[in-house]
N, C-alpha and C positions, 0 to 999 in steps of 0.2 A: 204731088205725092199722094198716093192712094191711102185709103183708110187702113188697108192691110199693111202697107209699108210703115205707117205711123205706129200701129200696134206692135209689129215685129221689131221696129226700131227701139222700142222701150224695153224689150226683153234683154236680159244679160246674155253675154256670149257664153256658149257652152264650151267649157274648157276641161271636160272630164277626160278627154283623150279618146283613143280608139276603143272599140269593144274588147279587143284582146288585152289592152292595158287595164281596162276597168275590171274585167273578169279575172285577170291574173292577181289582182289585189284582194279579191274576195276570200274570206276565210272558208276553207273547206271544212265541213262538219261531218265528214265520213265517220261513222261510228267505229269504235275499236271494241273487240271482244265479241260476244255472242250477239248476232244480229237480232234474234227474236227477243232477247232481253231488252235490248236498246229500243226496238220497235214498241214493245209493251209499255216501257217507261214513257216514251214520247207520246204514244196514243193516250195514255192515262192523263198526261199533262193537258191534253186537248179535250178531255171530258169523255173519251171513249173507253171501252172495256175490252179485255181479252178474256175469253171463257172457253171451256171445253164443251164439245158438242153434247156430252152427257149432262151438262148442267142446264141445258136449254129445253129439256123435255116439256116442262109445264108451259114455257113461253111458246113453243111450237105447237101446242094444242089450240092456240088462239087462231083467228082467221089469218091464214098465211098465203102469200103469193111467192112461189118459188121459181127462180130463174131455171130454165131447162138445164143449164150447165151445172147447177148445184144438185139436181135430182139424184145423182148416183150416191150422194151422202145422206139424203133425206127421203127414204122410200115412203110413199103414201102421205106426205105432208103437203098441204096447200095445193092439191091437184086442180081445183076449179075456182078458187076464190078470185073474184075480179080485183084488180089492183086498187080501185078506189074504196072497196069494202075491206080490204086487208088491214089488219092491225100490225102485222109483222111481214116484212119483205126480206127474203133470203136470196142473196146473189153470190156469184162466184167472182173472186177478184183475179185479175191477171197477175198483179204484183202487190206485195207489201213493201213499203219503203222504210227501212230502219231510220234513216237520217231524219225524216219528217214525221214518222208515226202515221203515215197515210197509206191508204189502199187505192189501187187503180182498178176501176171496173169499166170494161169496154162493152160496146154494143155490137159485137161481131160474133159470128159463129153460133147463131141461134140464141143469143143472150138478150135479155130485156133489162134496160137500166131503170125503168120506171119503178120497179119493185124496190130499188135502193133509194128512191126519192119520195114516193108518196106515203107509204105507211109510217106510223108513229115510231116503230122500232125497225132498225136496219141491221140485219145479221149478215155479215160478209164472211164467206168461207175463203180461206187462203191455203193453197197447197203448200206443204212444208218446204218444198224446193223452189217456191216462187217468191222468196224474199230477196231483195237486193239492198245493197248498202246505201246507195244514193239515188236521188230522183234522176240524175243524169244517167245512171245505169239502167233505170227503168225505161227512160225515153229512148235509149239506144237499142233496147230489145223489143220495143213496141212495133206492132205490125202496121200502124197507120190508120187504124179504125178510130171511130169516135169514142172517146173515153172520158170518164169523170174521175178526178182525183178527190177522194173523200178524206178529209182531215178532221175527224171528230164529228159530233152531232151538229145539226144545224144551229147556228148562232146568228142572231140579228141584233144590231145595236142601234139605239136611237141617239138623238143629238146630245142627250145628257150622259151618254156612255153606259146606259143600262143594257146589259145583254139579256136576251130572251131566247130560250131554246125552243126549237121546233116550229117556228113560224113559217119557214120556207123549206121544210124538210124534216127528217126524223129527229125526234127528241133524244133518242138513244141509239148509239152505235156499238155493236158488239162484234168483235172479230174472233173467228174460230179458226184455229190452225188444224188443217186436215191432211 
């Protein structure tokens, strides 16, 4: 008997059933009511914020890197700031997901994801009609490009369970409905 067989022989049998049986038993958390209200509530629970674009004027005076897809909403902001020098990154989301309070940012169509990952503050613009109820809805509508699902600011935990913001990404996430 090989070492592999010995190790695998000690594992318990998987008796969870088929994927269909397991997924049928999952509780669906599709939100009821206004999707934007649900999104804002769930994003806040994750440490993120929802703000109006007009509330960010002072913040956008900082060194910014602006995703080309977001430029139509932010004329003259962050034109030339290199991503590693930027304090604020502004990107355009493909979707906001009410179920999870997440935004999905893709790297297709002239977009750059690095602006959502490197700066201390991540501002994500979401078109009003780009909200979906569930993550499954978003996945069904995606084009297959490389994407990041952002669910709140960066959090890292150590072995003692102490959470630290901003070690591996932005300390602050602000979502703006446009």
